[in-house]
Structure formats: C-alpha cells, structure tokens
C-alpha positions as CSV (number, residue, x, y, z in Angstrom):
1,X,72.0,66.3,134.7
2,X,69.6,67.6,132.1
3,X,66.6,67.4,134.5
4,X,68.0,70.1,136.7
5,X,66.1,73.4,137.0
6,X,67.7,76.1,134.9
7,X,67.0,79.9,134.8
8,X,65.8,81.2,131.4
9,X,65.5,84.9,130.8
10,X,63.0,85.4,128.0
11,X,62.7,88.7,126.2
12,X,60.2,89.1,123.3
13,X,60.1,92.0,121.0
14,X,56.9,91.6,118.9
15,X,56.1,93.8,116.0
16,X,52.6,94.5,114.7
17,X,50.9,97.2,112.7
18,X,47.6,96.4,114.5
19,X,48.4,95.8,118.1
20,X,50.6,97.6,120.6
21,X,53.9,96.0,121.6
22,X,53.1,95.8,125.3
23,X,49.7,94.2,124.6
24,X,51.6,91.4,122.8
25,X,54.2,91.1,125.5
26,X,51.3,90.6,128.0
27,X,50.3,87.6,125.9
28,X,53.7,86.1,126.3
29,X,53.6,86.7,130.1
30,X,50.1,85.0,130.2
31,X,51.6,81.9,128.6
32,X,54.4,81.9,131.2
33,X,52.0,82.4,134.1
34,X,49.8,79.6,132.8
35,X,52.8,77.2,132.6
36,X,52.9,76.8,136.4
37,X,56.6,77.5,136.4
38,X,58.1,79.8,139.0
39,X,58.8,83.1,137.2
40,X,59.7,86.8,137.8
41,X,58.7,89.6,135.5
42,X,61.4,92.2,135.2
43,X,61.5,95.4,133.1
44,X,63.4,94.0,130.1
45,X,62.7,90.2,130.4
46,X,60.9,87.5,132.4
47,X,63.0,84.9,134.2
48,X,61.6,81.4,134.4
49,X,62.6,78.3,136.4
50,X,62.2,75.0,134.5
51,X,64.2,72.3,132.8
52,X,65.9,73.1,129.5
53,X,63.4,71.0,127.6
54,X,60.5,72.7,129.2
55,X,62.0,76.1,128.4
56,X,62.3,75.3,124.7
57,X,58.6,74.1,124.7
58,X,57.6,77.3,126.5
59,X,59.3,79.5,123.9
60,X,57.4,77.7,121.2
61,X,54.1,78.3,123.1
62,X,54.9,82.0,123.5
63,X,55.6,82.3,119.8
64,X,52.3,80.6,118.9
65,X,50.3,82.8,121.3
66,X,51.9,86.1,120.2
67,X,51.3,85.1,116.5
68,X,47.7,84.3,117.1
69,X,47.3,87.6,119.1
70,X,48.5,89.7,116.1
71,X,52.3,89.8,116.1
72,X,53.5,89.9,112.6
73,X,57.2,89.5,113.5
74,X,59.0,88.9,116.7
75,X,62.5,88.8,118.0
76,X,63.1,86.6,121.0
77,X,66.2,86.8,123.1
78,X,67.1,84.0,125.6
79,X,69.7,83.8,128.4
80,X,70.0,80.4,130.0
81,X,71.9,79.6,133.1
82,X,72.7,75.9,133.7
83,X,74.5,74.2,136.6
84,X,75.2,70.7,135.5
85,X,75.5,69.5,139.1
86,X,72.4,71.1,140.7
87,X,69.4,73.3,140.0
88,X,69.6,77.1,139.5
89,X,66.9,79.2,141.1
90,X,65.8,82.8,141.0
91,X,65.9,82.9,144.8
92,X,69.5,81.9,145.0
93,X,70.5,84.9,143.0
94,X,67.9,87.4,144.3
95,X,67.4,86.7,148.0
96,X,70.0,89.2,149.2
97,X,68.1,92.0,147.3
98,X,64.7,91.1,148.6
C-alpha cells in the first residue's frame, strides 16, 4: 500500500535579498530533474510521481539545495494524491488534454 506511486505537487516560494526568486525555483527543479522521477513542470508547481517516502526525501533535498543557493527563507506547499489500492500517475489525469 505505501509503496504505490503517488502524485506530489511541489510549490516553492523562496525568498532572498541576493538572488532572484525564479533563479532559486530553477534550483528546486534541478533537484527534481536529477531525482530520476517522472515529473511535469507547471506554471505554479511541479508535479512528481514517486512513493510517499521518496517525496518527503525529495522535499528535504530541495530545501537543502535552495538554501545552499542563496534562499534565506522559503515557503513550500505540497499537494499529495494517494490511492491506497493502486498507483497514481500524471498521465492518468492528463492524457485527455495532451
């Protein structure tokens, strides 16, 4: 049950007096891209497919990367879709729009 793929929408709102917001958001997206997980960048958030445990680890990596890149503060918003009986994929929800 807990090893099913979930969808996690991750939105980071970094704050810095030295770096631009979007430059720091790019650092978060680099971490997601390097994770090897399937993901989709959207205008307000990035959606990732992984297990719940992997998602929580990924959020930690994103925070570390943004902090090391110059973020002084950061708000992070998560939306997690779980199906306890099967996996949740981006494609299942988006294929009729592609």
